[in-house]
MIMI-536458 format. One record per residue (C-alpha): residue number from 1; x, y, z; residue in one letter. Coordinates in steps of 0.5 Angstrom, whole numbers. Layout:
i=NUM | X=X | Y=Y | Z=Z | aa=A $
...
This chain:
i=1 | X=291 | Y=416 | Z=35 | aa=M $
i=2 | X=289 | Y=410 | Z=30 | aa=T $
i=3 | X=288 | Y=412 | Z=23 | aa=N $
i=4 | X=282 | Y=408 | Z=20 | aa=L $
i=5 | X=283 | Y=406 | Z=12 | aa=K $
i=6 | X=278 | Y=403 | Z=8 | aa=V $
i=7 | X=279 | Y=399 | Z=3 | aa=V $
i=8 | X=274 | Y=399 | Z=-3 | aa=G $
i=9 | X=272 | Y=395 | Z=-8 | aa=I $
i=10 | X=277 | Y=393 | Z=-12 | aa=G $
i=11 | X=282 | Y=397 | Z=-8 | aa=G $
i=12 | X=288 | Y=395 | Z=-4 | aa=W $
i=13 | X=293 | Y=398 | Z=2 | aa=A $
i=14 | X=299 | Y=397 | Z=5 | aa=V $
i=15 | X=301 | Y=400 | Z=13 | aa=S $
i=16 | X=307 | Y=398 | Z=18 | aa=N $
i=17 | X=304 | Y=404 | Z=21 | aa=N $
i=18 | X=302 | Y=401 | Z=28 | aa=S $
i=19 | X=297 | Y=406 | Z=29 | aa=E $
i=20 | X=293 | Y=403 | Z=22 | aa=D $
i=21 | X=287 | Y=399 | Z=21 | aa=I $
i=22 | X=286 | Y=397 | Z=15 | aa=L $
i=23 | X=278 | Y=395 | Z=13 | aa=R $
i=24 | X=274 | Y=393 | Z=8 | aa=T $
i=25 | X=267 | Y=392 | Z=8 | aa=Y $
i=26 | X=261 | Y=388 | Z=6 | aa=A $
i=27 | X=265 | Y=382 | Z=3 | aa=L $
i=28 | X=259 | Y=378 | Z=0 | aa=G $
i=29 | X=261 | Y=373 | Z=-6 | aa=S $
i=30 | X=268 | Y=378 | Z=-6 | aa=C $
i=31 | X=274 | Y=376 | Z=-2 | aa=V $
i=32 | X=279 | Y=379 | Z=2 | aa=A $
i=33 | X=286 | Y=377 | Z=1 | aa=L $
i=34 | X=291 | Y=380 | Z=7 | aa=I $
i=35 | X=298 | Y=379 | Z=7 | aa=L $
i=36 | X=303 | Y=380 | Z=13 | aa=H $
i=37 | X=310 | Y=379 | Z=14 | aa=H $
i=38 | X=310 | Y=378 | Z=20 | aa=P $
i=39 | X=318 | Y=380 | Z=22 | aa=L $
i=40 | X=317 | Y=387 | Z=19 | aa=T $
i=41 | X=310 | Y=388 | Z=22 | aa=K $
i=42 | X=308 | Y=390 | Z=15 | aa=T $
i=43 | X=300 | Y=388 | Z=13 | aa=M $
i=44 | X=297 | Y=389 | Z=6 | aa=G $
i=45 | X=289 | Y=388 | Z=4 | aa=L $
i=46 | X=286 | Y=388 | Z=-2 | aa=V $
i=47 | X=278 | Y=387 | Z=-4 | aa=H $
i=48 | X=278 | Y=382 | Z=-10 | aa=I $
i=49 | X=271 | Y=382 | Z=-14 | aa=V $
i=50 | X=272 | Y=377 | Z=-19 | aa=L $
i=51 | X=277 | Y=371 | Z=-21 | aa=P $
i=52 | X=280 | Y=374 | Z=-26 | aa=D $
i=53 | X=279 | Y=379 | Z=-33 | aa=P $
i=54 | X=277 | Y=375 | Z=-38 | aa=L $
i=55 | X=269 | Y=373 | Z=-34 | aa=C $
i=56 | X=269 | Y=381 | Z=-34 | aa=H $
i=57 | X=271 | Y=382 | Z=-42 | aa=A $
i=58 | X=271 | Y=389 | Z=-44 | aa=G $
i=59 | X=271 | Y=391 | Z=-38 | aa=K $
i=60 | X=278 | Y=393 | Z=-34 | aa=N $
i=61 | X=277 | Y=395 | Z=-27 | aa=H $
i=62 | X=285 | Y=395 | Z=-24 | aa=G $
i=63 | X=289 | Y=389 | Z=-22 | aa=D $
i=64 | X=285 | Y=389 | Z=-14 | aa=G $
i=65 | X=279 | Y=388 | Z=-18 | aa=Y $
i=66 | X=282 | Y=380 | Z=-21 | aa=Y $
i=67 | X=285 | Y=374 | Z=-16 | aa=A $
i=68 | X=289 | Y=374 | Z=-22 | aa=A $
i=69 | X=292 | Y=380 | Z=-22 | aa=T $
i=70 | X=291 | Y=382 | Z=-14 | aa=A $
i=71 | X=295 | Y=377 | Z=-11 | aa=V $
i=72 | X=301 | Y=378 | Z=-15 | aa=P $
i=73 | X=300 | Y=386 | Z=-13 | aa=L $
i=74 | X=300 | Y=386 | Z=-6 | aa=L $
i=75 | X=305 | Y=381 | Z=-6 | aa=L $
i=76 | X=309 | Y=387 | Z=-9 | aa=K $
i=77 | X=306 | Y=392 | Z=-5 | aa=E $
i=78 | X=308 | Y=388 | Z=1 | aa=V $
i=79 | X=315 | Y=387 | Z=-1 | aa=R $
i=80 | X=316 | Y=395 | Z=-2 | aa=A $
i=81 | X=313 | Y=396 | Z=4 | aa=A $
i=82 | X=317 | Y=391 | Z=9 | aa=A $
i=83 | X=324 | Y=394 | Z=5 | aa=G $
i=84 | X=331 | Y=391 | Z=6 | aa=R $
i=85 | X=328 | Y=387 | Z=11 | aa=Y $
i=86 | X=324 | Y=383 | Z=7 | aa=F $
i=87 | X=330 | Y=377 | Z=6 | aa=A $
i=88 | X=330 | Y=376 | Z=13 | aa=H $
i=89 | X=326 | Y=371 | Z=19 | aa=G $
i=90 | X=319 | Y=369 | Z=17 | aa=P $
i=91 | X=316 | Y=369 | Z=10 | aa=G $
i=92 | X=310 | Y=372 | Z=8 | aa=I $
i=93 | X=303 | Y=369 | Z=10 | aa=I $
i=94 | X=296 | Y=369 | Z=7 | aa=A $
i=95 | X=289 | Y=370 | Z=11 | aa=K $
i=96 | X=283 | Y=370 | Z=7 | aa=L $
i=97 | X=276 | Y=372 | Z=8 | aa=A $
i=98 | X=269 | Y=372 | Z=4 | aa=G $
i=99 | X=267 | Y=368 | Z=-2 | aa=G $
i=100 | X=260 | Y=367 | Z=0 | aa=A $
i=101 | X=254 | Y=365 | Z=-3 | aa=A $
i=102 | X=249 | Y=370 | Z=-1 | aa=V $
i=103 | X=245 | Y=370 | Z=-7 | aa=I $
i=104 | X=239 | Y=366 | Z=-5 | aa=K $
i=105 | X=237 | Y=364 | Z=-11 | aa=I $
i=106 | X=240 | Y=358 | Z=-15 | aa=K $
i=107 | X=246 | Y=360 | Z=-18 | aa=N $
i=108 | X=250 | Y=357 | Z=-23 | aa=P $
i=109 | X=256 | Y=361 | Z=-23 | aa=F $
i=110 | X=258 | Y=360 | Z=-16 | aa=H $
i=111 | X=263 | Y=366 | Z=-16 | aa=I $
i=112 | X=265 | Y=366 | Z=-9 | aa=G $
i=113 | X=267 | Y=359 | Z=-10 | aa=E $
i=114 | X=271 | Y=361 | Z=-16 | aa=R $
i=115 | X=274 | Y=367 | Z=-14 | aa=I $
i=116 | X=277 | Y=363 | Z=-8 | aa=L $
i=117 | X=280 | Y=358 | Z=-13 | aa=Q $
i=118 | X=283 | Y=363 | Z=-17 | aa=A $
i=119 | X=285 | Y=366 | Z=-10 | aa=T $
i=120 | X=289 | Y=360 | Z=-8 | aa=H $
i=121 | X=292 | Y=358 | Z=-14 | aa=Q $
i=122 | X=295 | Y=365 | Z=-15 | aa=A $
i=123 | X=298 | Y=364 | Z=-8 | aa=L $
i=124 | X=300 | Y=357 | Z=-9 | aa=H $
i=125 | X=304 | Y=359 | Z=-16 | aa=S $
i=126 | X=307 | Y=364 | Z=-10 | aa=L $
i=127 | X=309 | Y=359 | Z=-5 | aa=H $
i=128 | X=305 | Y=364 | Z=0 | aa=I $
i=129 | X=301 | Y=359 | Z=5 | aa=P $
i=130 | X=294 | Y=360 | Z=8 | aa=V $
i=131 | X=294 | Y=361 | Z=15 | aa=A $
i=132 | X=287 | Y=363 | Z=16 | aa=Q $
i=133 | X=281 | Y=363 | Z=13 | aa=K $
i=134 | X=274 | Y=365 | Z=13 | aa=D $
i=135 | X=270 | Y=364 | Z=8 | aa=T $
i=136 | X=264 | Y=360 | Z=4 | aa=G $
i=137 | X=257 | Y=360 | Z=8 | aa=G $
i=138 | X=251 | Y=365 | Z=6 | aa=S $
i=139 | X=253 | Y=372 | Z=10 | aa=V $
i=140 | X=256 | Y=378 | Z=8 | aa=S $
i=141 | X=263 | Y=380 | Z=13 | aa=R $
i=142 | X=267 | Y=386 | Z=14 | aa=T $
i=143 | X=274 | Y=385 | Z=15 | aa=V $
i=144 | X=279 | Y=390 | Z=20 | aa=S $
i=145 | X=286 | Y=388 | Z=21 | aa=L $
i=146 | X=289 | Y=392 | Z=27 | aa=H $
i=147 | X=297 | Y=393 | Z=24 | aa=V $
i=148 | X=300 | Y=394 | Z=31 | aa=E $
i=149 | X=298 | Y=386 | Z=34 | aa=S $
i=150 | X=298 | Y=384 | Z=26 | aa=G $
i=151 | X=290 | Y=381 | Z=28 | aa=T $
i=152 | X=284 | Y=381 | Z=23 | aa=V $
i=153 | X=277 | Y=382 | Z=26 | aa=W $
i=154 | X=271 | Y=379 | Z=22 | aa=I $
i=155 | X=264 | Y=381 | Z=23 | aa=K $
i=156 | X=258 | Y=379 | Z=21 | aa=S $
i=157 | X=251 | Y=382 | Z=21 | aa=P $
i=158 | X=247 | Y=380 | Z=27 | aa=G $
i=159 | X=254 | Y=377 | Z=31 | aa=T $
i=160 | X=260 | Y=379 | Z=35 | aa=Q $
i=161 | X=267 | Y=381 | Z=32 | aa=E $
i=162 | X=271 | Y=375 | Z=32 | aa=K $
i=163 | X=279 | Y=374 | Z=32 | aa=L $
i=164 | X=280 | Y=370 | Z=25 | aa=L $
């Protein structure tokens, strides 16, 4: 039996249950960060909305909302789920999806690019390599993580689902 766990905007989920699918819908400029620890088959997903809390002064939507706080948060959660086996074998790898320029008007903010840049910087500072990505462009994406196989699937409107 498959368990679908939906990750909302600014939310996150971590699993090493082979029956789980983690999914986040309609990533436009938002970014999905996936952390995967292959040895323990532990996967985590966070739906990042903004680069950092500074660009959203006066509001705090939680650590998953901002790249600057979401990356260390998800790493901590994946390490905890992987348990004592975390220190053995291959380390954690990252995958990224989203960061599109979905607004058709001239947009000087380039929020998707800024979220991707902040996410890359945070991953680099934590020595986590980005193994794969499906970023940029102008279409939204839905991302599904299949914990059993460790695979990540991407679906955009009008296209077939594809393996990342």
